[in-house]
BAVEXVO-387982 format. One record per atom (N, C-alpha, C, O, CB): residue in one letter; x negated, y, z negated; residue number from 0. Coordinates in steps of 0.02 Angstrom, whole numbers. Glycine has a CB too. Layout:
BEGIN
r:a	px:X	py:Y	pz:Z	k:NUM;
...
END
This chain:
BEGIN
r:m	px:856	py:-1687	pz:-322	k:0;
r:m	px:830	py:-1622	pz:-341	k:0;
r:m	px:770	py:-1604	pz:-297	k:0;
r:m	px:759	py:-1546	pz:-282	k:0;
r:m	px:811	py:-1621	pz:-415	k:0;
r:k	px:730	py:-1655	pz:-277	k:1;
r:k	px:672	py:-1642	pz:-235	k:1;
r:k	px:694	py:-1613	pz:-168	k:1;
r:k	px:662	py:-1568	pz:-141	k:1;
r:k	px:631	py:-1706	pz:-225	k:1;
r:s	px:749	py:-1639	pz:-140	k:2;
r:s	px:771	py:-1615	pz:-75	k:2;
r:s	px:794	py:-1542	pz:-80	k:2;
r:s	px:783	py:-1504	pz:-33	k:2;
r:s	px:828	py:-1659	pz:-48	k:2;
r:f	px:825	py:-1522	pz:-135	k:3;
r:f	px:844	py:-1453	pz:-144	k:3;
r:f	px:783	py:-1407	pz:-146	k:3;
r:f	px:783	py:-1354	pz:-116	k:3;
r:f	px:887	py:-1444	pz:-208	k:3;
r:a	px:731	py:-1428	pz:-182	k:4;
r:a	px:670	py:-1389	pz:-186	k:4;
r:a	px:637	py:-1383	pz:-117	k:4;
r:a	px:612	py:-1330	pz:-99	k:4;
r:a	px:621	py:-1420	pz:-237	k:4;
r:l	px:638	py:-1437	pz:-79	k:5;
r:l	px:609	py:-1437	pz:-12	k:5;
r:l	px:648	py:-1390	pz:34	k:5;
r:l	px:618	py:-1352	pz:72	k:5;
r:l	px:608	py:-1508	pz:17	k:5;
r:i	px:713	py:-1392	pz:29	k:6;
r:i	px:755	py:-1347	pz:70	k:6;
r:i	px:742	py:-1275	pz:50	k:6;
r:i	px:736	py:-1231	pz:94	k:6;
r:i	px:830	py:-1364	pz:62	k:6;
r:l	px:738	py:-1261	pz:-13	k:7;
r:l	px:725	py:-1193	pz:-37	k:7;
r:l	px:657	py:-1169	pz:-13	k:7;
r:l	px:651	py:-1112	pz:10	k:7;
r:l	px:728	py:-1191	pz:-114	k:7;
r:k	px:606	py:-1210	pz:-17	k:8;
r:k	px:539	py:-1191	pz:7	k:8;
r:k	px:541	py:-1178	pz:82	k:8;
r:k	px:509	py:-1131	pz:106	k:8;
r:k	px:488	py:-1246	pz:-9	k:8;
r:s	px:577	py:-1219	pz:118	k:9;
r:s	px:582	py:-1209	pz:191	k:9;
r:s	px:616	py:-1143	pz:208	k:9;
r:s	px:594	py:-1108	pz:253	k:9;
r:s	px:621	py:-1267	pz:223	k:9;
r:l	px:669	py:-1127	pz:171	k:10;
r:l	px:704	py:-1064	pz:183	k:10;
r:l	px:659	py:-1004	pz:168	k:10;
r:l	px:659	py:-955	pz:205	k:10;
r:l	px:767	py:-1061	pz:141	k:10;
r:v	px:622	py:-1007	pz:113	k:11;
r:v	px:577	py:-952	pz:95	k:11;
r:v	px:523	py:-944	pz:148	k:11;
r:v	px:508	py:-888	pz:169	k:11;
r:v	px:544	py:-965	pz:26	k:11;
r:l	px:493	py:-999	pz:171	k:12;
r:l	px:442	py:-997	pz:223	k:12;
r:l	px:470	py:-969	pz:288	k:12;
r:l	px:437	py:-928	pz:321	k:12;
r:l	px:412	py:-1066	pz:235	k:12;
r:s	px:530	py:-990	pz:306	k:13;
r:s	px:562	py:-964	pz:367	k:13;
r:s	px:574	py:-889	pz:362	k:13;
r:s	px:562	py:-852	pz:410	k:13;
r:s	px:628	py:-1000	pz:379	k:13;
r:a	px:596	py:-866	pz:305	k:14;
r:a	px:608	py:-794	pz:295	k:14;
r:a	px:543	py:-755	pz:301	k:14;
r:a	px:542	py:-701	pz:330	k:14;
r:a	px:641	py:-781	pz:227	k:14;
r:l	px:490	py:-782	pz:274	k:15;
r:l	px:425	py:-748	pz:279	k:15;
r:l	px:402	py:-744	pz:351	k:15;
r:l	px:376	py:-692	pz:373	k:15;
r:l	px:373	py:-783	pz:237	k:15;
r:l	px:410	py:-798	pz:389	k:16;
r:l	px:389	py:-799	pz:459	k:16;
r:l	px:430	py:-751	pz:501	k:16;
r:l	px:402	py:-716	pz:543	k:16;
r:l	px:394	py:-869	pz:487	k:16;
r:v	px:495	py:-748	pz:490	k:17;
r:v	px:537	py:-703	pz:527	k:17;
r:v	px:519	py:-631	pz:510	k:17;
r:v	px:516	py:-588	pz:554	k:17;
r:v	px:612	py:-716	pz:512	k:17;
r:g	px:507	py:-617	pz:447	k:18;
r:g	px:488	py:-549	pz:426	k:18;
r:g	px:424	py:-526	pz:458	k:18;
r:g	px:418	py:-468	pz:477	k:18;
r:g	px:482	py:-547	pz:351	k:18;
r:s	px:375	py:-570	pz:464	k:19;
r:s	px:311	py:-550	pz:494	k:19;
r:s	px:319	py:-539	pz:569	k:19;
r:s	px:281	py:-500	pz:598	k:19;
r:s	px:257	py:-603	pz:481	k:19;
r:a	px:366	py:-573	pz:601	k:20;
r:a	px:376	py:-563	pz:672	k:20;
r:a	px:403	py:-493	pz:687	k:20;
r:a	px:390	py:-465	pz:740	k:20;
r:a	px:424	py:-615	pz:700	k:20;
r:f	px:440	py:-465	pz:640	k:21;
r:f	px:468	py:-398	pz:650	k:21;
r:f	px:422	py:-344	pz:625	k:21;
r:f	px:438	py:-285	pz:630	k:21;
r:f	px:534	py:-393	pz:615	k:21;
r:a	px:364	py:-362	pz:598	k:22;
r:a	px:319	py:-313	pz:568	k:22;
r:a	px:263	py:-292	pz:616	k:22;
r:a	px:209	py:-274	pz:594	k:22;
r:a	px:289	py:-341	pz:504	k:22;
r:a	px:275	py:-295	pz:680	k:23;
r:a	px:224	py:-276	pz:729	k:23;
r:a	px:207	py:-202	pz:719	k:23;
r:a	px:251	py:-160	pz:711	k:23;
r:a	px:248	py:-290	pz:801	k:23;
r:e	px:143	py:-188	pz:721	k:24;
r:e	px:120	py:-119	pz:714	k:24;
r:e	px:141	py:-80	pz:776	k:24;
r:e	px:140	py:-107	pz:832	k:24;
r:e	px:43	py:-116	pz:704	k:24;
r:k	px:160	py:-18	pz:766	k:25;
r:k	px:182	py:24	pz:822	k:25;
r:k	px:128	py:76	pz:836	k:25;
r:k	px:88	py:94	pz:792	k:25;
r:k	px:249	py:59	pz:806	k:25;
r:v	px:127	py:99	pz:899	k:26;
r:v	px:77	py:149	pz:919	k:26;
r:v	px:110	py:200	pz:965	k:26;
r:v	px:147	py:182	pz:1011	k:26;
r:v	px:16	py:115	pz:954	k:26;
r:n	px:97	py:264	pz:952	k:27;
r:n	px:123	py:317	pz:994	k:27;
r:n	px:74	py:326	pz:1052	k:27;
r:n	px:17	py:348	pz:1042	k:27;
r:n	px:132	py:384	pz:954	k:27;
r:i	px:96	py:308	pz:1113	k:28;
r:i	px:50	py:310	pz:1170	k:28;
r:i	px:34	py:382	pz:1191	k:28;
r:i	px:-8	py:392	pz:1235	k:28;
r:i	px:80	py:272	pz:1228	k:28;
r:n	px:67	py:431	pz:1161	k:29;
r:n	px:53	py:501	pz:1177	k:29;
r:n	px:1	py:532	pz:1131	k:29;
r:n	px:-24	py:586	pz:1145	k:29;
r:n	px:116	py:541	pz:1176	k:29;
r:t	px:-14	py:499	pz:1076	k:30;
r:t	px:-61	py:528	pz:1028	k:30;
r:t	px:-118	py:482	pz:1008	k:30;
r:t	px:-168	py:506	pz:982	k:30;
r:t	px:-24	py:550	pz:967	k:30;
r:a	px:-111	py:417	pz:1020	k:31;
r:a	px:-161	py:370	pz:996	k:31;
r:a	px:-226	py:375	pz:1036	k:31;
r:a	px:-226	py:390	pz:1095	k:31;
r:a	px:-134	py:299	pz:1001	k:31;
r:d	px:-281	py:363	pz:1001	k:32;
r:d	px:-345	py:361	pz:1035	k:32;
r:d	px:-357	py:291	pz:1064	k:32;
r:d	px:-320	py:244	pz:1049	k:32;
r:d	px:-403	py:380	pz:986	k:32;
r:a	px:-408	py:285	pz:1106	k:33;
r:a	px:-420	py:221	pz:1140	k:33;
r:a	px:-431	py:163	pz:1092	k:33;
r:a	px:-403	py:109	pz:1104	k:33;
r:a	px:-481	py:228	pz:1185	k:33;
r:p	px:-471	py:170	pz:1039	k:34;
r:p	px:-480	py:113	pz:993	k:34;
r:p	px:-414	py:89	pz:962	k:34;
r:p	px:-405	py:29	pz:951	k:34;
r:p	px:-528	py:132	pz:938	k:34;
r:t	px:-369	py:136	pz:947	k:35;
r:t	px:-304	py:116	pz:918	k:35;
r:t	px:-262	py:80	pz:969	k:35;
r:t	px:-232	py:29	pz:953	k:35;
r:t	px:-266	py:178	pz:892	k:35;
r:l	px:-260	py:105	pz:1031	k:36;
r:l	px:-223	py:71	pz:1084	k:36;
r:l	px:-250	py:0	pz:1095	k:36;
r:l	px:-211	py:-47	pz:1103	k:36;
r:l	px:-226	py:111	pz:1150	k:36;
r:d	px:-316	py:-6	pz:1096	k:37;
r:d	px:-348	py:-71	pz:1105	k:37;
r:d	px:-329	py:-119	pz:1049	k:37;
r:d	px:-316	py:-178	pz:1062	k:37;
r:d	px:-425	py:-63	pz:1107	k:37;
r:r	px:-327	py:-95	pz:988	k:38;
r:r	px:-312	py:-138	pz:930	k:38;
r:r	px:-239	py:-159	pz:927	k:38;
r:r	px:-225	py:-216	pz:909	k:38;
r:r	px:-331	py:-103	pz:866	k:38;
r:v	px:-193	py:-114	pz:943	k:39;
r:v	px:-122	py:-127	pz:932	k:39;
r:v	px:-88	py:-161	pz:991	k:39;
r:v	px:-47	py:-205	pz:982	k:39;
r:v	px:-86	py:-63	pz:916	k:39;
r:l	px:-105	py:-141	pz:1051	k:40;
r:l	px:-69	py:-167	pz:1110	k:40;
r:l	px:-98	py:-234	pz:1133	k:40;
r:l	px:-159	py:-243	pz:1139	k:40;
r:l	px:-73	py:-116	pz:1167	k:40;
r:v	px:-53	py:-281	pz:1146	k:41;
r:v	px:-72	py:-348	pz:1169	k:41;
r:v	px:-90	py:-344	pz:1243	k:41;
r:v	px:-53	py:-316	pz:1284	k:41;
r:v	px:-13	py:-399	pz:1157	k:41;
r:g	px:-147	py:-373	pz:1262	k:42;
r:g	px:-168	py:-374	pz:1332	k:42;
r:g	px:-201	py:-309	pz:1355	k:42;
r:g	px:-213	py:-300	pz:1414	k:42;
r:g	px:-109	py:-388	pz:1375	k:42;
r:v	px:-214	py:-264	pz:1308	k:43;
r:v	px:-248	py:-201	pz:1325	k:43;
r:v	px:-315	py:-201	pz:1289	k:43;
r:v	px:-318	py:-199	pz:1227	k:43;
r:v	px:-204	py:-139	pz:1304	k:43;
r:g	px:-368	py:-203	pz:1328	k:44;
r:g	px:-435	py:-201	pz:1300	k:44;
r:g	px:-462	py:-131	pz:1302	k:44;
r:g	px:-426	py:-83	pz:1316	k:44;
r:g	px:-481	py:-249	pz:1337	k:44;
r:p	px:-527	py:-124	pz:1286	k:45;
r:p	px:-557	py:-57	pz:1284	k:45;
r:p	px:-552	py:-17	pz:1349	k:45;
r:p	px:-539	py:43	pz:1347	k:45;
r:p	px:-630	py:-63	pz:1265	k:45;
r:s	px:-562	py:-50	pz:1406	k:46;
r:s	px:-561	py:-12	pz:1469	k:46;
r:s	px:-490	py:11	pz:1487	k:46;
r:s	px:-481	py:66	pz:1512	k:46;
r:s	px:-590	py:-55	pz:1527	k:46;
r:k	px:-440	py:-32	pz:1475	k:47;
r:k	px:-371	py:-11	pz:1489	k:47;
r:k	px:-349	py:43	pz:1439	k:47;
r:k	px:-312	py:89	pz:1458	k:47;
r:k	px:-323	py:-72	pz:1484	k:47;
r:a	px:-372	py:38	pz:1377	k:48;
r:a	px:-356	py:89	pz:1328	k:48;
r:a	px:-385	py:156	pz:1349	k:48;
r:a	px:-352	py:208	pz:1342	k:48;
r:a	px:-382	py:68	pz:1258	k:48;
r:e	px:-446	py:156	pz:1373	k:49;
r:e	px:-477	py:218	pz:1398	k:49;
r:e	px:-438	py:245	pz:1458	k:49;
r:e	px:-431	py:306	pz:1465	k:49;
r:e	px:-551	py:206	pz:1416	k:49;
r:a	px:-414	py:200	pz:1502	k:50;
r:a	px:-376	py:221	pz:1560	k:50;
r:a	px:-310	py:254	pz:1539	k:50;
r:a	px:-288	py:301	pz:1571	k:50;
r:a	px:-362	py:161	pz:1606	k:50;
r:i	px:-279	py:228	pz:1486	k:51;
r:i	px:-217	py:258	pz:1461	k:51;
r:i	px:-230	py:329	pz:1437	k:51;
r:i	px:-192	py:375	pz:1454	k:51;
r:i	px:-187	py:215	pz:1404	k:51;
r:v	px:-283	py:338	pz:1399	k:52;
r:v	px:-300	py:405	pz:1373	k:52;
r:v	px:-317	py:452	pz:1430	k:52;
r:v	px:-295	py:510	pz:1430	k:52;
r:v	px:-359	py:400	pz:1323	k:52;
r:a	px:-356	py:429	pz:1479	k:53;
r:a	px:-375	py:470	pz:1536	k:53;
r:a	px:-313	py:490	pz:1577	k:53;
r:a	px:-307	py:548	pz:1598	k:53;
r:a	px:-425	py:433	pz:1581	k:53;
r:y	px:-268	py:443	pz:1588	k:54;
r:y	px:-206	py:458	pz:1625	k:54;
r:y	px:-165	py:511	pz:1588	k:54;
r:y	px:-139	py:558	pz:1619	k:54;
r:y	px:-163	py:393	pz:1634	k:54;
r:r	px:-160	py:504	pz:1523	k:55;
r:r	px:-121	py:551	pz:1482	k:55;
r:r	px:-152	py:621	pz:1485	k:55;
r:r	px:-116	py:671	pz:1489	k:55;
r:r	px:-117	py:527	pz:1409	k:55;
r:k	px:-219	py:624	pz:1483	k:56;
r:k	px:-252	py:690	pz:1487	k:56;
r:k	px:-242	py:722	pz:1556	k:56;
r:k	px:-234	py:783	pz:1560	k:56;
r:k	px:-327	py:682	pz:1473	k:56;
r:a	px:-243	py:682	pz:1608	k:57;
r:a	px:-236	py:708	pz:1676	k:57;
r:a	px:-164	py:725	pz:1695	k:57;
r:a	px:-152	py:772	pz:1733	k:57;
r:a	px:-264	py:659	pz:1726	k:57;
r:n	px:-116	py:686	pz:1669	k:58;
r:n	px:-46	py:692	pz:1691	k:58;
r:n	px:3	py:716	pz:1638	k:58;
r:n	px:62	py:726	pz:1653	k:58;
r:n	px:-23	py:627	pz:1717	k:58;
r:g	px:-20	py:726	pz:1578	k:59;
r:g	px:25	py:746	pz:1524	k:59;
r:g	px:54	py:686	pz:1488	k:59;
r:g	px:39	py:628	pz:1504	k:59;
r:g	px:81	py:790	pz:1552	k:59;
r:a	px:96	py:700	pz:1441	k:60;
r:a	px:124	py:649	pz:1397	k:60;
r:a	px:170	py:602	pz:1435	k:60;
r:a	px:203	py:621	pz:1483	k:60;
r:a	px:161	py:682	pz:1340	k:60;
r:f	px:172	py:540	pz:1411	k:61;
r:f	px:219	py:491	pz:1438	k:61;
r:f	px:289	py:508	pz:1415	k:61;
r:f	px:299	py:527	pz:1357	k:61;
r:f	px:199	py:418	pz:1417	k:61;
r:r	px:338	py:502	pz:1459	k:62;
r:r	px:407	py:515	pz:1441	k:62;
r:r	px:445	py:451	pz:1424	k:62;
r:r	px:499	py:453	pz:1394	k:62;
r:r	px:443	py:552	pz:1498	k:62;
r:s	px:417	py:393	pz:1444	k:63;
r:s	px:448	py:329	pz:1428	k:63;
r:s	px:395	py:275	pz:1427	k:63;
r:s	px:339	py:284	pz:1452	k:63;
r:s	px:504	py:312	pz:1480	k:63;
r:a	px:412	py:219	pz:1396	k:64;
r:a	px:365	py:162	pz:1395	k:64;
r:a	px:353	py:137	pz:1466	k:64;
r:a	px:298	py:116	pz:1483	k:64;
r:a	px:393	py:105	pz:1350	k:64;
r:d	px:405	py:138	pz:1508	k:65;
r:d	px:398	py:113	pz:1576	k:65;
r:d	px:350	py:155	pz:1618	k:65;
r:d	px:318	py:129	pz:1664	k:65;
r:d	px:466	py:111	pz:1610	k:65;
r:q	px:344	py:219	pz:1603	k:66;
r:q	px:298	py:262	pz:1640	k:66;
r:q	px:226	py:240	pz:1628	k:66;
r:q	px:181	py:256	pz:1668	k:66;
r:q	px:307	py:335	pz:1619	k:66;
r:h	px:215	py:204	pz:1576	k:67;
r:h	px:150	py:177	pz:1558	k:67;
r:h	px:123	py:133	pz:1614	k:67;
r:h	px:62	py:123	pz:1620	k:67;
r:h	px:155	py:136	pz:1492	k:67;
r:a	px:168	py:105	pz:1656	k:68;
r:a	px:148	py:62	pz:1712	k:68;
r:a	px:112	py:102	pz:1767	k:68;
r:a	px:83	py:73	pz:1812	k:68;
r:a	px:209	py:26	pz:1742	k:68;
r:s	px:114	py:168	pz:1763	k:69;
r:s	px:79	py:210	pz:1812	k:69;
r:s	px:3	py:208	pz:1801	k:69;
r:s	px:-35	py:229	pz:1844	k:69;
r:s	px:104	py:281	pz:1808	k:69;
r:v	px:-18	py:184	pz:1743	k:70;
r:v	px:-89	py:180	pz:1727	k:70;
r:v	px:-118	py:119	pz:1763	k:70;
r:v	px:-91	py:64	pz:1759	k:70;
r:v	px:-101	py:175	pz:1651	k:70;
r:k	px:-174	py:129	pz:1799	k:71;
r:k	px:-205	py:74	pz:1835	k:71;
r:k	px:-224	py:18	pz:1785	k:71;
r:k	px:-256	py:30	pz:1734	k:71;
r:k	px:-269	py:98	pz:1873	k:71;
r:g	px:-203	py:-42	pz:1802	k:72;
r:g	px:-218	py:-100	pz:1759	k:72;
r:g	px:-163	py:-117	pz:1709	k:72;
r:g	px:-166	py:-169	pz:1676	k:72;
r:g	px:-281	py:-88	pz:1723	k:72;
r:i	px:-113	py:-74	pz:1704	k:73;
r:i	px:-57	py:-87	pz:1658	k:73;
r:i	px:4	py:-103	pz:1701	k:73;
r:i	px:26	py:-61	pz:1741	k:73;
r:i	px:-42	py:-25	pz:1610	k:73;
r:g	px:30	py:-162	pz:1694	k:74;
r:g	px:88	py:-182	pz:1732	k:74;
r:g	px:149	py:-189	pz:1689	k:74;
r:g	px:146	py:-181	pz:1628	k:74;
r:g	px:75	py:-248	pz:1768	k:74;
r:l	px:205	py:-204	pz:1721	k:75;
r:l	px:268	py:-211	pz:1684	k:75;
r:l	px:265	py:-269	pz:1634	k:75;
r:l	px:296	py:-267	pz:1581	k:75;
r:l	px:326	py:-222	pz:1732	k:75;
r:a	px:227	py:-322	pz:1651	k:76;
r:a	px:222	py:-378	pz:1604	k:76;
r:a	px:188	py:-356	pz:1540	k:76;
r:a	px:208	py:-377	pz:1485	k:76;
r:a	px:182	py:-437	pz:1637	k:76;
r:t	px:137	py:-314	pz:1545	k:77;
r:t	px:103	py:-289	pz:1485	k:77;
r:t	px:150	py:-245	pz:1445	k:77;
r:t	px:150	py:-248	pz:1383	k:77;
r:t	px:40	py:-250	pz:1504	k:77;
r:i	px:189	py:-205	pz:1479	k:78;
r:i	px:237	py:-162	pz:1444	k:78;
r:i	px:288	py:-205	pz:1407	k:78;
r:i	px:304	py:-190	pz:1349	k:78;
r:i	px:272	py:-114	pz:1493	k:78;
r:e	px:314	py:-256	pz:1440	k:79;
r:e	px:364	py:-300	pz:1408	k:79;
r:e	px:335	py:-334	pz:1346	k:79;
r:e	px:370	py:-341	pz:1296	k:79;
r:e	px:390	py:-352	pz:1457	k:79;
r:k	px:273	py:-356	pz:1350	k:80;
r:k	px:241	py:-389	pz:1292	k:80;
r:k	px:235	py:-340	pz:1233	k:80;
r:k	px:234	py:-361	pz:1176	k:80;
r:k	px:172	py:-416	pz:1311	k:80;
r:n	px:231	py:-276	pz:1249	k:81;
r:n	px:218	py:-226	pz:1198	k:81;
r:n	px:276	py:-179	pz:1184	k:81;
r:n	px:269	py:-132	pz:1145	k:81;
r:n	px:159	py:-186	pz:1218	k:81;
r:r	px:333	py:-191	pz:1214	k:82;
r:r	px:389	py:-145	pz:1208	k:82;
r:r	px:406	py:-129	pz:1135	k:82;
r:r	px:422	py:-71	pz:1119	k:82;
r:r	px:451	py:-173	pz:1243	k:82;
r:d	px:403	py:-178	pz:1091	k:83;
r:d	px:419	py:-166	pz:1020	k:83;
r:d	px:363	py:-130	pz:983	k:83;
r:d	px:372	py:-109	pz:926	k:83;
r:d	px:434	py:-232	pz:986	k:83;
r:r	px:305	py:-122	pz:1015	k:84;
r:r	px:248	py:-89	pz:984	k:84;
r:r	px:240	py:-17	pz:1009	k:84;
r:r	px:208	py:24	pz:975	k:84;
r:r	px:185	py:-128	pz:997	k:84;
r:i	px:268	py:-2	pz:1067	k:85;
r:i	px:257	py:63	pz:1099	k:85;
r:i	px:307	py:115	pz:1073	k:85;
r:i	px:368	py:103	pz:1073	k:85;
r:i	px:263	py:58	pz:1175	k:85;
r:v	px:281	py:171	pz:1051	k:86;
r:v	px:321	py:228	pz:1031	k:86;
r:v	px:304	py:284	pz:1079	k:86;
r:v	px:245	py:296	pz:1094	k:86;
r:v	px:308	py:249	pz:956	k:86;
r:v	px:355	py:318	pz:1104	k:87;
r:v	px:344	py:375	pz:1149	k:87;
r:v	px:374	py:436	pz:1114	k:87;
r:v	px:434	py:448	pz:1118	k:87;
r:v	px:376	py:364	pz:1221	k:87;
r:a	px:332	py:472	pz:1080	k:88;
r:a	px:354	py:533	pz:1045	k:88;
r:a	px:312	py:591	pz:1070	k:88;
r:a	px:253	py:583	pz:1085	k:88;
r:a	px:348	py:525	pz:967	k:88;
r:g	px:342	py:649	pz:1074	k:89;
r:g	px:306	py:707	pz:1097	k:89;
r:g	px:297	py:708	pz:1172	k:89;
r:g	px:255	py:744	pz:1198	k:89;
r:g	px:239	py:711	pz:1064	k:89;
r:g	px:338	py:667	pz:1208	k:90;
r:g	px:331	py:663	pz:1280	k:90;
r:g	px:364	py:719	pz:1318	k:90;
r:g	px:343	py:736	pz:1373	k:90;
r:g	px:357	py:599	pz:1303	k:90;
r:a	px:416	py:747	pz:1290	k:91;
r:a	px:451	py:800	pz:1326	k:91;
r:a	px:435	py:867	pz:1293	k:91;
r:a	px:430	py:871	pz:1231	k:91;
r:a	px:528	py:787	pz:1325	k:91;
r:a	px:427	py:917	pz:1333	k:92;
r:a	px:414	py:983	pz:1305	k:92;
r:a	px:477	py:1007	pz:1270	k:92;
r:a	px:532	py:997	pz:1295	k:92;
r:a	px:392	py:1033	pz:1360	k:92;
r:p	px:469	py:1038	pz:1213	k:93;
r:p	px:529	py:1061	pz:1177	k:93;
r:p	px:563	py:1116	pz:1218	k:93;
r:p	px:531	py:1156	pz:1251	k:93;
r:p	px:510	py:1087	pz:1107	k:93;
r:a	px:628	py:1117	pz:1214	k:94;
r:a	px:666	py:1169	pz:1249	k:94;
r:a	px:651	py:1236	pz:1216	k:94;
r:a	px:645	py:1240	pz:1155	k:94;
r:a	px:743	py:1154	pz:1247	k:94;
r:p	px:644	py:1288	pz:1257	k:95;
r:p	px:629	py:1353	pz:1228	k:95;
r:p	px:686	py:1375	pz:1182	k:95;
r:p	px:745	py:1364	pz:1197	k:95;
r:p	px:617	py:1406	pz:1282	k:95;
r:a	px:668	py:1405	pz:1128	k:96;
r:a	px:719	py:1428	pz:1080	k:96;
r:a	px:757	py:1486	pz:1111	k:96;
r:a	px:728	py:1532	pz:1140	k:96;
r:a	px:686	py:1449	pz:1013	k:96;
r:r	px:823	py:1482	pz:1106	k:97;
r:r	px:864	py:1537	pz:1132	k:97;
r:r	px:869	py:1591	pz:1079	k:97;
r:r	px:881	py:1576	pz:1020	k:97;
r:r	px:935	py:1511	pz:1153	k:97;
r:p	px:859	py:1653	pz:1098	k:98;
r:p	px:863	py:1706	pz:1048	k:98;
r:p	px:934	py:1711	pz:1020	k:98;
r:p	px:983	py:1699	pz:1055	k:98;
r:p	px:841	py:1774	pz:1078	k:98;
r:a	px:937	py:1728	pz:957	k:99;
r:a	px:1002	py:1736	pz:924	k:99;
r:a	px:1035	py:1798	pz:953	k:99;
r:a	px:1000	py:1847	pz:968	k:99;
r:a	px:994	py:1742	pz:847	k:99;
r:p	px:1101	py:1797	pz:960	k:100;
r:p	px:1134	py:1856	pz:987	k:100;
r:p	px:1123	py:1916	pz:940	k:100;
r:p	px:1122	py:1909	pz:879	k:100;
r:p	px:1210	py:1842	pz:995	k:100;
r:a	px:1114	py:1973	pz:971	k:101;
r:a	px:1103	py:2034	pz:932	k:101;
r:a	px:1164	py:2050	pz:890	k:101;
r:a	px:1221	py:2046	pz:914	k:101;
r:a	px:1084	py:2093	pz:977	k:101;
r:a	px:1153	py:2068	pz:829	k:102;
r:a	px:1209	py:2086	pz:785	k:102;
r:a	px:1236	py:2154	pz:806	k:102;
r:a	px:1198	py:2199	pz:822	k:102;
r:a	px:1186	py:2087	pz:710	k:102;
r:k	px:1301	py:2159	pz:806	k:103;
r:k	px:1332	py:2224	pz:822	k:103;
r:k	px:1327	py:2269	pz:762	k:103;
r:k	px:1338	py:2247	pz:705	k:103;
r:k	px:1407	py:2215	pz:844	k:103;
r:p	px:1311	py:2332	pz:774	k:104;
r:p	px:1308	py:2377	pz:716	k:104;
r:p	px:1377	py:2384	pz:685	k:104;
r:p	px:1428	py:2385	pz:719	k:104;
r:p	px:1280	py:2446	pz:737	k:104;
r:a	px:1378	py:2389	pz:620	k:105;
r:a	px:1441	py:2396	pz:584	k:105;
r:a	px:1470	py:2464	pz:599	k:105;
r:a	px:1435	py:2515	pz:601	k:105;
r:a	px:1430	py:2386	pz:507	k:105;
r:a	px:1535	py:2465	pz:610	k:106;
r:a	px:1569	py:2529	pz:623	k:106;
r:a	px:1579	py:2566	pz:558	k:106;
r:a	px:1603	py:2537	pz:509	k:106;
r:a	px:1637	py:2518	pz:659	k:106;
r:h	px:1561	py:2630	pz:556	k:107;
r:h	px:1570	py:2671	pz:496	k:107;
r:h	px:1627	py:2717	pz:507	k:107;
r:h	px:1628	py:2754	pz:557	k:107;
r:h	px:1505	py:2711	pz:479	k:107;
r:h	px:1675	py:2718	pz:463	k:108;
r:h	px:1734	py:2761	pz:469	k:108;
r:h	px:1731	py:2816	pz:420	k:108;
r:h	px:1777	py:2858	pz:418	k:108;
r:h	px:1797	py:2724	pz:460	k:108;
END
């Protein structure tokens, strides 16, 4: 009976560890401020976080996580470490709304 309890405890602990691995905090690199980028992204400190914000202000929103490598000091290795944490939303300008076709006047007989 002790071995069953030990196996059960091991399974519960394993499930908890796997669950926490998938619970990485995500950050939208198009809207986050420097302190948030610094806190959430691995290998990104205060100066790189400020560089991300400055790049975004100068060049517009990021369209992909890989474009993040255009920021000085951010390489592909940093992007790969953070791929599951990076969200790119609001990167593309919305398509202009097409006007609805004009309704034809009803024919009166």
